[in-house]
N, C-alpha and C positions, 0 to 999 in steps of 0.2 A: 628598538623595541626594548622594553622593560626586561622581558625574560632573557634576552641576549646579553644584558650587562654583566652578570656574573661570569658568563663563558668569556666575554671580551677580557674581563679582568683577569681571567686565568691565562688566557693567551698572552697578554701582555706581561705577565708576571713570568712565564716561561721564556718569552723573548728578552726580557730584561736580565734574566738569570744567564740563560744560555749566551748571549752576545754581549754581557757586561755593560749595558747601557742604562741610564737613568729612565726610570719609568715615565717620568714627566715629559719625555721627548717623544713618547708613544702616543701621539695624537692621531686621530682618524684621518686628517688630510696629509699627514706626514708621508714623504716618499720612502717606502719600506727599505730600498736599497740603500739610501743615503743615510737613514737613521740608524740602521743596524750595521753600516759599513760593510755590506755584503760583498764578497769577491766570490770567485767559483768555488772555492773550498768551503766558505761559509754557507754557500748556497745549499751545499749537500748537508751542512750541519742543520740548516733551516728544515729540510725535508726530513732529517732524522728527528728533530724536536716534534714536529707535527706528527709523525707516525707514532713516536713512543707515547706521546701524551694524549692523542685524540682516536686512536683505534681505527685508523683507516690507512690504505696505502695512498701514497701521493704519486701522481704522475708528473714528473718535473716539468714538462712542457706546459701543463696547466698552471704553474706558477710564474711562468715566463711573462704572461701577459698582465700580471698583477703589479700595480705601481703604488698604491696607497695603502696604507695601513688597514683603512677601512674595508678596500677590496679584499684584503688578506683576511680579515675578521670574518667577512661574509663566505669567502671560500670555505674556510675551516667549518664554520658553522653549518654550511650547506652540505658538506660531506660527512659530517658526524653521523655515527649509526642511527642516533635517535635524535629527532628534532626537539625533543623535550630533554632539558638537562637532568640527568638523574641525581639523586641524593648523594651517591658516592662521589661523582665529580665535583658537586657544588661544596661538599665537605672537604675536598682535597685529599680524598682517599684513593684517587686514580694514581697508580704507580707511574713514576717517571721513567 
């Protein structure tokens, strides 16, 4: 969906920064664990990145079933407090 594109770009930006990966590798079909090279400690970092940037609490068990980056995007979007992206979020004014 077009309205999700800015949110997906923000998610990818946070992931690229937090896990020091090239943003061009963050394709929807990519395996999130492989592309981010997640180990158990990195998995905790992933939870922290989500909670700090998207204002909701993550249940780690919910992330266990996620394999692709697209599934991860949809998870974050579905859990965000508002389905509509707000202006502060899109303007990048949400604190990290």
